C-alpha positions in Angstrom: -15.2 3.3 16.1 -15.0 0.9 19.0 -16.7 -1.8 17.0 -14.4 -1.1 14.0 -11.3 -1.2 16.2 -12.4 -4.5 17.6 -12.7 -5.9 14.1 -9.7 -4.3 12.4 -7.4 -3.3 15.2 -6.9 -0.1 17.2 -3.5 1.0 16.0 -2.7 3.4 13.2 -2.0 2.1 9.7 0.8 3.6 7.6 0.1 3.7 3.9 0.3 5.8 0.8 -2.7 7.6 -0.6 -2.8 5.0 -3.4 -2.5 1.7 -1.6 -3.0 -1.1 -4.2 -2.6 -4.1 -1.9 -4.8 -6.2 -4.2 -2.3 -5.5 -7.1 -5.1 -4.6 -9.6 -3.3 -1.6 -11.2 -0.3 -1.7 -13.5 2.5 0.8 -13.1 1.2 3.2 -15.8 -2.3 2.9 -14.3 -0.9 4.0 -10.9 0.8 7.0 -12.5 -2.5 8.1 -14.2 -4.5 7.6 -11.1 -2.0 9.5 -8.9 -2.1 12.3 -11.5 -5.9 12.5 -11.2 -5.8 12.4 -7.4 -3.2 15.2 -7.4 -5.4 17.3 -9.8 -8.2 17.1 -7.2 -5.7 18.0 -4.4 -4.5 21.1 -6.4 -8.0 22.2 -7.4 -9.2 21.7 -3.8 -6.1 22.2 -1.6 -8.1 21.7 1.6 -9.0 18.0 0.8 -7.2 14.9 -0.3 -8.3 11.6 -2.0 -7.0 8.2 -1.1 -7.6 4.8 -2.7 -7.2 1.4 -1.0 -7.6 -1.9 -2.9 -7.6 -5.2 -1.1 -9.7 -7.9 0.4 -11.8 -6.7 3.4 -12.8 -10.2 4.4 -16.2 -12.0 4.5 -17.3 -10.9 7.9 -16.3 -7.2 7.4 -18.6 -4.4 6.3 -17.0 -2.4 3.5 -18.5 0.8 4.8 -17.2 0.1 8.3 -13.8 -0.7 7.0 -13.6 2.5 5.0 -14.6 4.5 8.1 -12.0 2.7 10.2 -9.2 3.2 7.6 -9.9 6.9 7.1 -9.8 7.3 10.9 -6.7 5.1 11.5 -4.8 5.7 8.3 -1.5 7.6 8.4 -1.2 8.7 4.8 2.6 9.2 4.4 2.4 11.1 1.2 -0.3 13.6 2.3 0.8 16.9 3.8 0.0 17.2 7.5 -1.9 20.3 6.8 -4.6 18.0 5.4 -6.1 16.0 8.2 -8.0 12.8 7.6 -11.2 14.6 8.5 -10.8 16.3 5.1 -10.1 13.1 3.2 -12.1 11.1 0.7 -11.3 7.4 0.7 -12.3 5.0 -2.0 -12.1 1.3 -1.1 -12.2 -1.4 -3.8 -12.5 -5.1 -2.8 -12.0 -7.0 -6.0 -12.6 -10.4 -4.3 -16.1 -9.5 -3.2 -16.7 -7.2 -6.2 -17.6 -4.3 -3.9 -16.5 -0.7 -3.6 -17.3 2.2 -1.2 -16.5 5.8 -0.7 -16.0 7.4 2.8 -15.4 11.0 3.4 -14.2 12.8 6.5 -16.6 14.8 8.7 -15.2 18.2 7.5 -16.9 17.4 4.2 -20.3 16.5 5.7 -21.8 19.9 4.7 -20.7 19.3 1.1 -21.1 15.6 0.3 -24.0 13.3 0.7 -24.7 9.5 0.3 -26.1 10.1 -3.2 -22.9 11.8 -4.2 -20.9 8.7 -3.3 -23.3 6.6 -5.3 -23.1 8.9 -8.3 -19.2 8.8 -8.3 -19.0 5.0 -7.9 -21.7 4.3 -10.4 -19.5 5.9 -13.1 -17.0 3.1 -12.5 -19.4 0.2 -12.1 -19.5 -1.1 -15.7 -15.7 -0.9 -16.0 -15.2 -2.7 -12.7 -17.5 -5.5 -13.7 -15.2 -6.1 -16.6 -12.1 -6.0 -14.4 -11.0 -2.6 -15.9 -10.3 -1.1 -12.5 -8.0 1.8 -13.5 -10.4 3.0 -16.1 -13.3 2.8 -13.7 -11.5 4.6 -11.0 -10.5 7.4 -13.4 -14.2 7.9 -14.3 -15.1 7.9 -10.5 -12.4 10.5 -9.8 -13.4 12.7 -12.7 -17.0 12.7 -11.5 -15.7 13.5 -7.9 -13.8 16.5 -9.3 -16.9 17.8 -11.1 -19.0 17.3 -8.0 -16.5 19.2 -5.8 -16.5 22.1 -8.4 -20.3 22.2 -8.4 -20.4 22.2 -4.5 -17.8 24.9 -4.4 -19.8 27.2 -6.7 -23.0 26.4 -4.7 -21.2 27.2 -1.4 -20.0 30.6 -2.8 -23.6 31.5 -3.8 -25.2 30.2 -0.5 -22.5 30.0 2.2 -25.0 29.6 5.1 -26.3 26.4 3.6 -22.9 24.8 3.7 -21.7 26.0 7.1 -20.5 23.4 9.5 -23.2 22.2 11.8 -20.7 21.1 14.5 -17.8 22.8 16.3 -14.6 23.4 14.5 -12.0 20.6 14.7 -9.1 20.9 17.0 -5.8 21.8 15.3 -4.0 18.5 14.8 -1.0 19.4 12.6 1.6 18.9 15.3 0.0 15.6 16.5 -0.2 14.2 12.9 3.3 15.3 12.1 4.6 13.5 15.2 2.7 10.3 14.4 3.8 10.3 10.7 7.4 10.9 11.6 7.2 7.9 14.0 10.4 6.9 15.6 12.7 8.3 13.0 15.9 9.8 14.5 15.8 13.6 14.6 18.5 13.9 11.9 16.1 12.2 9.4 13.1 14.3 10.3 12.3 17.3 8.0 13.2 20.7 9.2 10.7 23.5 9.8 10.9 24.8 6.2 10.6 21.5 4.5 7.4 19.9 3.3 6.4 16.8 5.2 5.0 13.7 3.5 6.0 14.2 -0.1 
């Protein structure tokens, strides 16, 4: 993380879960993508999916950038009950024609490197033709199927999927404070209101 902070900065980055900074999606594409991302969030309420498009730069490693953004990102439209450790981030750099998938450490028992490859490979042919939205929809559909499969496997063999590290510290209040930023108290949501949506 120290190396990534040195390259990309050490401060938090506020963004939405679908951050199309490269401008590769049309409005109706964004609507379809957000619907698919929401479907995953509803089916698996403990996780969230985020997508970032933009130029990472020649000297940057796409994997390192994804790791950094998932750790430093403050996803404004994601409920605070879903920490970044439970996030799945897809980064698309159309300039270098590269894409990567990073997942938080809470998903380590469930997802592997090969799973990222399988999801991204569903989109590969579409992305080569510049059909980014269609490719991303294929990738997200494969991700949803994969999560369903791992969910069934975890129910059958829970010991195989137990976390191998200590449970994370509860970060809900900390994340809420960071996401609210410096807004005046009158603008902050009350206790009964949902944050981030």
